[in-house]
N, C-alpha and C positions, 0 to 999 in steps of 0.2 A: 296567629294562627290567620293573618293574610301576610303574610311574610313578603312576597314576590308575584308578580303579574307575568306571568309565560306569554310568548305567541300564543299558544293555544287559545286560551281563557281570551285572548284584546282580539281575533277571530274569531270565536265566539259570540263575543258581545256585537261584530262589524254583524256577522247574521244575522241577530235576533233584531240589531235598528233594523237591517234592507227590509225582512220582511211585513216588520211591525209598520215600517214607515213608506219605503216603497224607495227605490235608486232617485225619482225624480223632488222628494221635496226633504234631500237630506242635504244639501247644498246649503237652503233658504234656512234650515234647524239650526247649521255650523255656524253659519251667520249671523243670525239669529242671536243663538248660544253664547259667541264674542260680543256683539256690541250688547248683551243685558253683562259677560262681567265687565269690559269694559267701562262698562257707566258704575255698575258697582263699581268697579277701584277708583273713580273718580269720588267717586262722591264718598266714599271712606278716606281715603288721599286727602282731603277737600279740594284737589284742582279742582276749577272753577273757569277755569280760563278757554277763549274760545280758540278754536283751530283754524288753520287756514290750506281751508280746503283750496289747491285748485286742482285743471284739469295737466292733460296734458302739455298743451300751449303755455300752461302754467294763469291764464284767467282764473280769478275766482272763480270756486262754485256758486250760485248761489242756491236756494231753498226757492221753492213757491213759493210764496209771499214779496220777498225780496224782487226773484224774475219777474215775478207780479205790474210791481212798483215798479222799476226800471224800463218798463215797455212802454212807447209813445202811445198818445191815442190817438186810435185811431177815427176818420169819420165815419160814421155810420154808410151802407152804399145802401145806393140805389134798384130800387126794385125796376127788372125788368119789367116792357110793356108789352103788352099786353096784347094783342093783336086779337080782335072779332073775324 
């Protein structure tokens, strides 16, 4: 019944996705779909390791809570004096 999917069917699916979601939302949909598939695979296989995320310079990329904890505390700035 569904023996093969040809190029015409793939083009039809892409056109329907563009009409429904628009070209601006397709990249974010693809990214979220890939992330969901990766998380599903890791949960099925039992891989519960922390990945080593690094940026282009080789420094580790921190999440929001880690980045907030590592910043030194700043002293509150004094309000500027107002003259009458």
